[in-house]
C-alpha positions as CSV (number, residue, x, y, z in Angstrom):
1,M,0.2,0.0,0.0
2,S,2.7,2.5,0.9
3,V,4.8,1.6,-2.3
4,V,1.6,2.5,-4.2
5,I,1.3,5.9,-2.4
6,R,5.0,6.6,-2.9
7,L,4.4,6.0,-6.6
8,I,1.7,8.3,-6.8
9,G,3.6,11.1,-5.2
10,V,6.6,10.5,-7.4
11,V,4.3,10.7,-10.4
12,A,2.7,13.8,-9.1
13,L,6.1,15.5,-8.5
14,V,7.2,14.9,-12.1
15,L,4.0,16.0,-13.5
16,G,4.4,19.0,-11.5
17,L,8.0,19.8,-12.5
18,G,7.2,19.2,-16.0
19,A,4.2,21.9,-15.8
20,E,6.6,24.4,-14.2
21,L,9.0,23.7,-17.2
22,V,6.2,24.3,-19.7
23,L,5.0,27.4,-18.0
24,A,8.7,28.6,-17.7
25,Q,9.3,28.8,-21.4
26,S,8.6,32.0,-23.1
27,P,5.6,32.5,-25.4
28,S,6.2,33.0,-29.2
29,P,5.5,36.5,-30.4
30,P,2.2,37.2,-31.5
31,P,1.3,37.0,-35.3
32,N,1.4,40.3,-37.3
33,D,-2.5,40.2,-37.5
34,R,-3.1,40.0,-33.9
35,F,-3.2,42.8,-31.3
36,S,-1.0,42.6,-28.3
37,P,-2.5,43.5,-24.7
38,G,-0.2,46.5,-24.8
39,E,-1.9,47.9,-27.7
40,L,-5.4,47.1,-26.5
41,I,-4.8,48.8,-23.2
42,E,-3.4,51.9,-24.9
43,A,-6.3,51.8,-27.2
44,G,-8.9,51.5,-24.3
45,H,-7.0,54.0,-22.1
46,N,-7.3,56.7,-25.1
47,F,-10.8,55.7,-25.5
48,F,-12.1,55.2,-22.0
49,G,-9.7,57.5,-20.1
50,G,-9.7,57.1,-16.1
51,V,-10.8,53.4,-16.0
52,S,-7.8,52.0,-17.5
53,R,-6.8,49.9,-14.4
54,G,-10.1,47.9,-14.6
55,L,-9.7,47.8,-18.4
56,A,-6.4,46.3,-18.1
57,Q,-7.7,43.5,-15.8
58,I,-10.4,42.5,-18.1
59,I,-8.1,42.7,-21.3
60,E,-5.9,40.1,-19.4
61,R,-8.6,37.9,-18.2
62,A,-9.9,37.8,-22.0
63,G,-6.4,37.3,-23.3
64,S,-6.0,34.3,-20.9
65,Q,-9.1,32.6,-22.1
66,W,-8.9,33.5,-25.9
67,G,-5.6,34.6,-26.8
68,L,-4.6,37.6,-28.7
69,P,-7.7,39.1,-30.7
70,N,-7.3,39.7,-34.5
71,G,-9.6,43.0,-34.2
72,Y,-11.3,45.2,-32.0
73,I,-14.3,47.7,-31.9
74,L,-14.4,50.9,-30.4
75,G,-17.9,52.9,-30.3
76,Q,-20.8,53.9,-28.0
77,E,-24.2,52.4,-27.4
78,G,-27.2,52.9,-25.5
79,G,-29.8,50.4,-24.1
80,G,-32.7,49.9,-21.6
81,A,-34.8,47.2,-20.3
82,F,-37.7,46.3,-18.0
83,V,-37.8,42.4,-18.4
84,A,-37.4,42.7,-22.3
85,G,-34.8,45.2,-23.4
86,L,-33.3,46.8,-26.4
87,R,-29.8,47.7,-27.0
88,Y,-28.4,50.1,-30.1
89,G,-24.7,51.0,-30.9
90,E,-22.4,52.1,-33.6
91,G,-18.4,52.0,-33.8
92,T,-15.4,51.3,-36.0
93,L,-13.8,47.7,-36.5
94,Y,-10.1,48.0,-36.3
95,T,-7.9,45.1,-38.0
96,K,-4.2,45.2,-38.7
97,N,-4.4,43.6,-42.1
98,A,-7.9,44.4,-43.4
99,G,-8.5,47.9,-42.5
100,D,-11.3,49.9,-40.5
101,L,-14.7,49.3,-41.1
102,R,-17.9,51.3,-39.6
103,V,-20.4,48.9,-37.9
104,Y,-23.8,49.2,-36.2
105,W,-25.2,46.8,-33.7
106,Q,-28.7,46.3,-32.3
107,G,-30.4,43.4,-30.5
108,P,-33.1,42.3,-27.8
109,S,-32.7,40.7,-24.7
110,L,-35.0,39.0,-22.3
111,G,-34.4,38.4,-18.5
112,W,-34.4,39.7,-15.2
113,D,-33.1,43.0,-16.0
114,A,-34.4,46.8,-15.4
115,G,-32.9,50.1,-16.0
116,G,-31.0,52.1,-18.9
117,E,-27.5,53.0,-19.4
118,G,-25.2,54.9,-21.9
119,A,-21.8,53.2,-22.6
120,R,-18.6,53.5,-24.4
121,T,-17.6,50.2,-25.6
122,M,-14.7,48.4,-26.6
123,M,-15.2,45.0,-28.3
124,L,-12.4,42.4,-28.5
125,V,-12.7,40.3,-31.5
126,Y,-11.4,36.9,-31.8
127,N,-11.4,34.3,-34.6
128,L,-12.6,36.8,-37.3
129,P,-11.7,35.4,-40.7
130,A,-12.6,38.4,-42.8
131,T,-14.1,41.7,-41.8
132,E,-17.4,40.9,-43.7
133,A,-17.9,38.1,-41.1
134,V,-18.9,40.5,-38.3
135,Y,-22.3,41.1,-40.2
136,Q,-24.4,38.5,-38.4
137,R,-25.8,37.7,-34.9
138,F,-23.8,37.0,-31.8
139,G,-25.7,35.5,-28.9
140,G,-24.7,35.4,-25.3
141,V,-25.6,36.1,-21.6
142,D,-25.3,39.7,-19.9
143,G,-25.4,41.1,-16.5
144,S,-25.3,44.4,-15.2
145,A,-25.2,45.9,-11.6
146,Y,-24.2,49.6,-11.3
147,L,-25.8,52.7,-10.2
148,V,-24.6,56.1,-11.8
149,G,-21.3,54.3,-13.5
150,G,-19.6,50.9,-14.0
151,L,-17.4,48.9,-16.2
152,G,-18.4,45.2,-17.3
153,M,-17.6,42.5,-19.9
154,T,-19.7,40.2,-21.6
155,V,-18.9,37.4,-24.2
156,L,-21.0,36.9,-27.4
157,T,-20.4,34.2,-29.9
158,A,-21.2,32.8,-33.5
159,N,-19.6,30.4,-36.0
160,N,-16.3,30.3,-33.9
161,I,-16.1,34.1,-33.7
162,V,-15.9,35.3,-30.2
163,L,-16.7,38.9,-29.3
164,V,-15.9,40.3,-25.7
165,P,-17.8,43.6,-25.3
166,I,-16.1,45.8,-22.6
167,R,-18.6,48.7,-21.5
168,S,-18.0,51.6,-19.3
169,G,-21.3,53.2,-18.9
170,V,-23.4,55.6,-16.9
171,G,-27.0,55.0,-15.9
172,V,-29.0,52.7,-13.6
173,R,-28.9,49.1,-14.4
174,L,-29.6,45.8,-12.5
175,G,-30.1,42.3,-13.7
176,A,-29.2,39.6,-16.1
177,N,-30.6,38.6,-19.5
178,I,-29.9,36.5,-22.4
179,G,-30.2,37.9,-26.0
180,Y,-28.0,38.8,-29.1
181,L,-26.3,41.7,-31.0
182,K,-27.0,42.0,-34.8
183,F,-24.3,43.6,-36.6
184,T,-25.1,45.5,-39.8
185,R,-23.5,47.9,-42.4
186,E,-26.3,50.6,-41.9
187,P,-28.0,51.7,-38.9
188,T,-31.8,50.4,-38.3
189,W,-34.4,50.4,-35.7
190,N,-35.1,46.7,-36.4
191,P,-33.3,44.6,-33.4
192,F,-34.6,41.5,-35.0
């Protein structure tokens, strides 16, 4: 019995040392079509202003889950809800190799949610195969809890593309909902 326990201990030690060696290796440089965390934090700092510390933490968290984005959107949006809600926004999609693209988004939501807000929004875009691929619906779950102002992150997905909206808003909002954002070339009032 003690031989088995010692063997398990040795295996755990070897696996632990192997994991430390893997973690100690320096990461490969980012491909030229990806944005580094430093580039994103600088763009966010210029866009959001004083909420840079919270923004840096959110960008680091998103980067640890999905890697480096190959695009980001800077814009503004407004929304409101009382059980059912709507959100409208506009901004510019920035990429390193495919240029910049004006985008508009709108979408409905449903859930335990009430309030309204206006927000500056930075959306990190992962796995975007072409700029035109942004024109579709991205679904996800959202939660908000702030009075006067706040900073939050959501995750939306469609066809292996991941969007991570980071919002710095003013207003009063409390709740959680499920919904989607539809991205279009032109502004529209139709959220469906």
